[in-house]
N, C-alpha and C positions, 0 to 999 in steps of 0.2 A: 676402486669401486666403493670402499668403505667411506671415503671422504665425500663422494657424490651422494651417498645415501644420507649422510649426516646433513649435508646442505639441503637436500630435498626435504628432510624432516623439519629443519629450521624454517624453510619456506612455507611448509604446510602449517606449522604452528603460527607463523606470522599472519598467514591468510586467515586462520581460525580466529585470531585475536581481532583482526580487521572486520571480519564478519560479525563477531559479537558486538563490536563497537557500533557498526551500522545498524544492527538489530535494536540496540538501545536508542540510537538516534531516531530510528523509524517509529519506535514506540511513542516518542515525544513529538513527532511530526504530525501536524494537522493538515489534512488535504480536503478540499471542498469540492462538492458537485452541486449543480443547481438545475432547476427546471422551471418552465413557465416564466422565462425572463427574469429569474431571480426571486420569484414569488415563493418558491420552496427551495431551501438549501439544506444540504446534509454535509456533515463533517465526519471524516474517518481518520483513524490513525494510520501511520505508514505501515502498520501491521494488519491493515484491513479490518479494523474493529470500528464499528459505527459509534461515534461519540455524541453526536447531537443532530437534531432535525429542527429547523426553524420554518414556520409557515406564516406568511403574511396574512393577517386577518382578512384582507380584501379577497383572497382566493377561497375563503371558507363560505361555501354555499350549501345549506342543508338540502337544497333541491338537486344538487349535483355532486354528491359524495364521491361518485366514481371518478370524476375528473381529478379531485384532490388526491385520491388514492393513486391514480396514474402519475401525478406530478411527484408525489412522495417517492414512489417506486423508481421513477426516472432519476431523481436527484440522488437517492441512495446508491443506485447502480453506478451512476457516474462517479460519485465519491469513491466507491470501492474500486472501480476500474482505475481511476487516477492513482489511488494508493498502490495498487498492484504494479502499475507502470513505474512509479517512483521507486518501489522496492527492487524491481528488476534492474532499473538503471543503476541504483546504488550497489547492488550485488555485482553487476558487470564491472563497475569501477574497481571494486575490492578484489575481484578475481582476475582482473586483466582481461575480461571477456572470455576466459577459458571455460566458464560454466554459465552461459547466458540464461538458459532456462532450466538448468540442472537436469534436462532430459526427463522431466516428470518427477525427479527426486525433490522432496520437500525438505528445506532446512527448517527446523523448529522455529516457530515465531514468524515465519514468512508465508 
């Protein structure tokens, strides 16, 4: 029994190191979302932090600010959703799928 516990602890430590490695990679990963046929793009990190927003000058219409706001919101939401999906995929790889969504449990940085 003692040997089994030692092996389990080593596996847990290995998994923890792999999760830390993935978190570091995700911090450097840039994931894009767009709206309006690419007129508005948003870039987020793999840790779901918004990094930049680009707006094509053609879509800027002072008479229709609401449309621009909607496009920005849609692009940002898409970038963040894409980042969330990427993080979940990478975590599933690291954990062998045993903790796909962590049952609501949040790993810091994700």
